[in-house]
C-alpha positions as CSV (number, residue, x, y, z in Angstrom):
1,M,0.0,0.0,0.0
2,N,1.2,3.5,-0.8
3,P,2.4,5.1,2.5
4,L,0.9,8.4,1.5
5,K,-2.6,6.9,1.2
6,K,-2.2,5.4,4.7
7,A,-1.2,8.7,6.2
8,K,-4.1,10.5,4.5
9,R,-6.5,7.9,5.8
10,N,-5.1,8.3,9.3
11,M,-5.3,12.1,9.1
12,K,-9.0,11.9,7.8
13,R,-9.8,9.5,10.6
14,S,-8.3,11.7,13.3
15,V,-10.0,14.8,12.0
16,A,-13.4,13.0,11.9
17,K,-12.9,11.7,15.4
18,A,-11.9,15.2,16.7
19,T,-14.7,17.1,15.1
20,G,-17.4,14.4,15.0
21,I,-18.1,15.1,11.3
22,P,-17.7,12.0,9.0
23,T,-15.5,12.2,6.0
24,T,-17.6,10.1,3.7
25,K,-20.4,11.7,1.6
26,S,-23.0,9.3,2.9
27,G,-21.9,9.9,6.5
28,R,-22.1,13.6,6.1
29,K,-25.6,13.4,4.6
30,R,-26.8,11.0,7.4
31,K,-25.4,13.4,10.0
32,A,-27.0,16.5,8.3
33,D,-30.4,14.7,8.1
34,S,-30.2,13.7,11.8
35,M,-29.3,17.3,12.8
36,M,-32.3,18.7,10.8
37,G,-34.6,16.3,12.6
38,Q,-33.3,17.5,16.0
39,V,-33.6,21.1,15.0
40,I,-37.2,20.7,14.0
41,V,-38.0,19.0,17.4
42,V,-36.3,21.7,19.3
43,F,-38.3,24.4,17.4
44,L,-41.5,22.6,18.1
45,I,-40.7,22.4,21.8
46,I,-39.8,26.1,22.0
47,G,-42.9,27.0,20.1
48,V,-45.1,25.1,22.6
49,I,-43.4,26.7,25.6
50,V,-43.7,30.2,24.1
51,Y,-47.4,29.6,23.3
52,F,-48.2,28.6,26.9
53,F,-46.1,31.4,28.5
54,S,-47.7,34.0,26.3
55,G,-51.1,33.2,27.5
56,G,-52.2,31.4,24.4
57,S,-53.9,28.6,26.3
58,A,-56.1,30.9,28.4
59,A,-59.8,30.8,27.3
């Protein structure tokens, strides 16, 4: 095996482990989809909290 390829693979692996961002295209897409789902849930929770604190539930 070419020693430069091995060094590049090790560098990519260490960067991925340090940042938590995958280096493969499918891994990045999977992580982005997961984060979008989490953001939507957080916005829904914040919306419900704001609704109740603003007096929206009072009849």
